[in-house]
C-alpha positions as CSV (number, residue, x, y, z in Angstrom):
1,M,50.0,-0.5,-101.7
2,A,50.5,0.0,-105.3
3,K,48.1,-1.8,-107.8
4,K,49.9,-4.6,-109.4
5,I,49.7,-5.0,-113.2
6,L,50.9,-8.1,-115.1
7,I,52.5,-7.4,-118.4
8,V,52.6,-10.4,-120.8
9,E,54.6,-9.6,-123.8
10,D,57.3,-11.8,-125.6
11,E,59.3,-9.0,-127.2
12,A,61.7,-7.4,-124.5
13,P,61.9,-3.9,-125.7
14,I,58.2,-3.5,-125.8
15,R,57.9,-5.3,-122.4
16,D,60.6,-2.7,-121.1
17,M,58.9,0.1,-122.3
18,L,55.4,-1.0,-121.0
19,R,57.0,-1.6,-117.5
20,L,58.6,1.9,-117.7
21,I,55.2,3.5,-118.5
22,V,53.4,1.5,-115.9
23,E,55.8,2.1,-113.1
24,Q,55.9,5.8,-113.8
25,H,52.3,6.0,-113.0
26,G,52.7,4.4,-109.6
27,Y,51.6,0.9,-110.4
28,Q,53.7,-2.3,-109.4
29,V,54.7,-4.6,-112.4
30,I,54.9,-8.3,-112.8
31,E,56.3,-9.5,-116.2
32,A,55.9,-12.7,-118.2
33,E,57.3,-13.3,-121.7
34,D,55.3,-16.4,-122.8
35,Y,52.0,-18.3,-122.1
36,P,53.4,-20.7,-119.4
37,Q,55.1,-18.0,-117.4
38,A,51.9,-15.8,-117.4
39,V,49.8,-18.9,-116.0
40,S,52.3,-19.3,-113.4
41,A,52.2,-15.5,-112.6
42,I,48.4,-15.4,-112.0
43,V,48.4,-16.4,-108.3
44,E,46.7,-14.9,-105.2
45,P,46.9,-12.1,-104.6
46,F,45.8,-11.6,-108.2
47,P,46.7,-8.7,-110.2
48,E,44.5,-5.7,-110.7
49,L,44.9,-5.8,-114.5
50,I,46.5,-7.8,-117.1
51,L,48.2,-6.2,-120.3
52,L,48.3,-9.0,-122.7
53,D,49.8,-9.5,-126.0
54,W,47.8,-11.3,-128.6
55,M,50.8,-13.5,-129.9
56,L,52.8,-15.4,-127.4
57,P,55.1,-18.4,-127.3
58,G,53.5,-21.4,-126.0
59,G,49.8,-20.3,-126.6
60,S,48.0,-17.1,-127.5
61,G,46.8,-14.1,-125.5
62,I,43.2,-15.2,-126.8
63,Q,43.7,-18.6,-125.3
64,L,44.8,-17.2,-122.0
65,A,41.9,-14.7,-121.8
66,K,39.4,-17.5,-122.4
67,K,41.2,-19.6,-119.8
68,L,40.9,-16.8,-117.1
69,K,37.4,-15.6,-117.9
70,S,36.2,-19.5,-117.7
71,D,37.5,-19.8,-114.2
72,E,35.5,-18.6,-111.2
73,F,38.5,-17.1,-109.3
74,T,40.2,-15.3,-112.1
75,R,37.2,-14.1,-114.4
76,G,37.0,-10.8,-112.5
77,I,40.7,-9.8,-113.4
78,P,40.4,-7.1,-116.3
79,I,42.4,-7.8,-119.4
80,I,43.6,-5.3,-122.1
81,L,44.7,-7.0,-125.2
82,L,47.8,-5.5,-127.0
83,T,48.2,-6.5,-130.5
84,A,49.2,-5.2,-134.1
85,R,45.9,-6.7,-135.4
86,S,43.6,-3.9,-136.4
87,E,40.8,-5.8,-138.2
88,E,37.3,-5.3,-136.7
89,E,36.8,-9.0,-136.5
90,D,39.9,-9.5,-134.4
91,K,38.8,-6.8,-132.1
92,V,35.3,-8.6,-131.8
93,R,36.9,-12.0,-131.3
94,G,39.2,-10.4,-128.4
95,L,36.2,-8.9,-126.8
96,E,34.0,-12.0,-127.2
97,V,36.4,-14.1,-125.2
98,G,36.3,-11.6,-122.3
99,A,38.8,-8.9,-122.8
100,D,37.8,-5.6,-121.3
101,D,39.6,-3.3,-123.9
102,Y,41.7,-3.7,-127.0
103,I,44.8,-1.5,-127.9
104,T,46.3,-1.5,-131.5
105,K,50.2,-1.2,-131.9
106,P,51.6,1.1,-132.0
107,F,50.0,3.3,-129.2
108,S,51.1,6.3,-127.1
109,P,52.0,6.0,-123.3
110,K,49.2,8.6,-122.8
111,E,46.7,6.3,-124.6
112,L,47.9,3.2,-122.8
113,M,47.3,4.8,-119.2
114,A,44.2,6.4,-120.3
115,R,43.0,2.8,-121.1
116,V,44.3,1.4,-118.0
117,R,42.6,3.9,-115.7
118,A,39.3,3.6,-117.4
119,V,39.3,-0.2,-117.4
120,L,40.2,0.0,-113.5
121,R,37.5,2.5,-112.8
122,R,34.8,0.2,-114.2
123,V,35.8,-2.9,-112.2
124,A,37.4,-1.4,-109.1
125,P,35.7,-2.1,-106.0
126,T,33.7,0.6,-104.4
127,A,35.7,2.9,-102.0
128,L,35.6,1.8,-98.4
129,D,33.5,5.0,-97.3
130,D,31.1,5.0,-100.2
131,V,27.4,4.2,-99.6
132,I,26.5,1.2,-101.7
133,E,22.9,0.4,-102.9
134,V,21.9,-2.7,-104.8
135,K,18.3,-3.2,-105.5
136,G,17.1,-1.2,-102.8
137,L,19.6,-2.7,-100.3
138,R,21.5,0.1,-99.1
139,L,24.6,0.2,-96.8
140,D,26.3,3.1,-95.4
141,P,29.8,2.1,-94.1
142,V,30.3,5.4,-92.2
143,A,27.1,5.4,-90.3
144,R,27.3,1.5,-90.1
145,R,23.7,1.3,-91.1
146,V,21.9,-0.9,-93.7
147,T,18.3,-0.2,-95.0
148,V,16.0,-1.6,-97.3
149,N,13.7,0.7,-99.0
150,N,14.5,3.2,-96.0
151,Q,13.7,0.6,-93.5
152,S,16.6,-0.2,-91.0
153,L,17.8,-3.7,-90.6
154,S,19.3,-5.1,-87.3
155,I,22.4,-6.7,-88.4
156,G,25.5,-7.9,-86.2
157,P,29.0,-6.4,-86.7
158,T,30.4,-9.6,-88.5
159,E,27.4,-9.6,-90.8
160,F,27.8,-5.8,-91.5
161,K,31.3,-6.5,-92.3
162,L,30.6,-9.6,-94.6
163,L,27.7,-7.7,-96.5
164,H,30.1,-4.7,-97.1
165,F,32.8,-6.9,-98.5
166,F,30.1,-8.7,-100.7
167,M,28.6,-5.4,-101.8
168,S,32.0,-3.7,-102.7
169,H,33.1,-6.8,-104.5
170,P,30.3,-7.9,-106.6
171,E,30.3,-10.5,-109.4
172,R,33.5,-12.5,-108.0
173,V,33.4,-15.6,-106.5
174,Y,35.3,-16.2,-103.1
175,S,36.2,-19.4,-101.2
176,R,35.7,-19.8,-97.7
177,Q,39.2,-19.2,-96.9
178,Q,39.5,-15.8,-98.9
179,L,36.4,-14.6,-97.0
180,L,38.0,-15.4,-93.7
181,D,41.2,-13.7,-94.7
182,Q,39.1,-10.5,-95.9
183,V,36.6,-10.3,-93.4
184,W,38.0,-11.7,-90.1
185,G,41.6,-11.1,-90.9
186,T,44.7,-13.3,-91.5
187,N,45.8,-13.3,-87.9
188,V,42.6,-14.7,-86.6
189,Y,42.0,-18.6,-86.3
190,V,38.3,-19.5,-87.5
191,E,37.1,-22.5,-89.0
192,D,35.7,-22.5,-92.5
193,R,32.3,-23.5,-91.3
194,T,32.1,-20.2,-89.4
195,V,31.7,-18.5,-92.8
196,D,28.7,-20.6,-93.6
197,V,27.0,-19.9,-90.2
198,H,27.5,-16.1,-90.7
199,I,26.1,-16.4,-94.4
200,R,23.1,-17.9,-93.1
201,R,22.6,-15.3,-90.6
202,L,23.2,-12.5,-92.9
203,R,20.8,-14.4,-95.6
204,K,18.0,-14.6,-92.6
205,V,18.4,-10.6,-92.1
206,I,17.7,-9.8,-95.7
207,H,15.5,-12.7,-96.5
208,G,12.2,-10.9,-95.7
209,F,12.8,-8.3,-98.6
210,G,14.0,-11.1,-101.1
211,H,17.6,-10.0,-101.0
212,D,18.9,-13.1,-99.8
213,E,19.2,-14.3,-103.3
214,L,21.7,-11.8,-103.8
215,I,24.3,-14.0,-102.1
216,Q,24.8,-17.0,-104.3
217,T,26.3,-20.4,-103.3
218,V,28.8,-21.6,-105.8
219,R,29.0,-25.2,-105.3
220,G,32.3,-26.6,-104.6
221,V,33.9,-23.0,-104.5
222,G,32.5,-20.6,-102.1
223,Y,30.2,-17.6,-102.6
224,R,29.2,-14.7,-104.7
225,F,27.5,-11.6,-104.3
226,S,25.5,-10.9,-107.8
227,S,22.3,-9.1,-108.8
228,R,22.3,-11.3,-112.0
């Protein structure tokens, strides 16, 4: 399935140009022409990236970026600000509220897509078959093996899938329902409390090496895998 990009731009000719460029490179496009439309468009499944104009009717791109980056569920969505402002202080302000990159108008299609690909590479989850290692905790999806400092761990199949999902999607908070959908599947009926049980089992497996702290409980929201 093509990756989804949200374009937030109030000027129709620019928005049409952006859509054409992005679609030509194989991405799916969602459009919004003002602040309220943009807020309404950011629902699950979330876009992989947002191209966000600085000046918008009903609010600013800066306000929207700040709102998204302060929310546990949307803070992981990368944002590229598009603006005619070229002053360094404006660029700094945009990056300080959480934008991942900044493009000054006018820009070429080649530059735009280079920036899009670069940002997506930085934030994209690890490929499904890649070996992942965090602080000595190493997961090999192909061999279905988990080791800590070259010592193999005994881990159940569900805990393995849960750990793989966490390690390939770090620093983002997931609700219990989201974890059920991603790990167990949408066609399986499992109660929310099942997630808590498997989280406890997973933490127990990696507890002896101090890695249980990587799986963090976010009170009232869900869980996050983080090395911070």
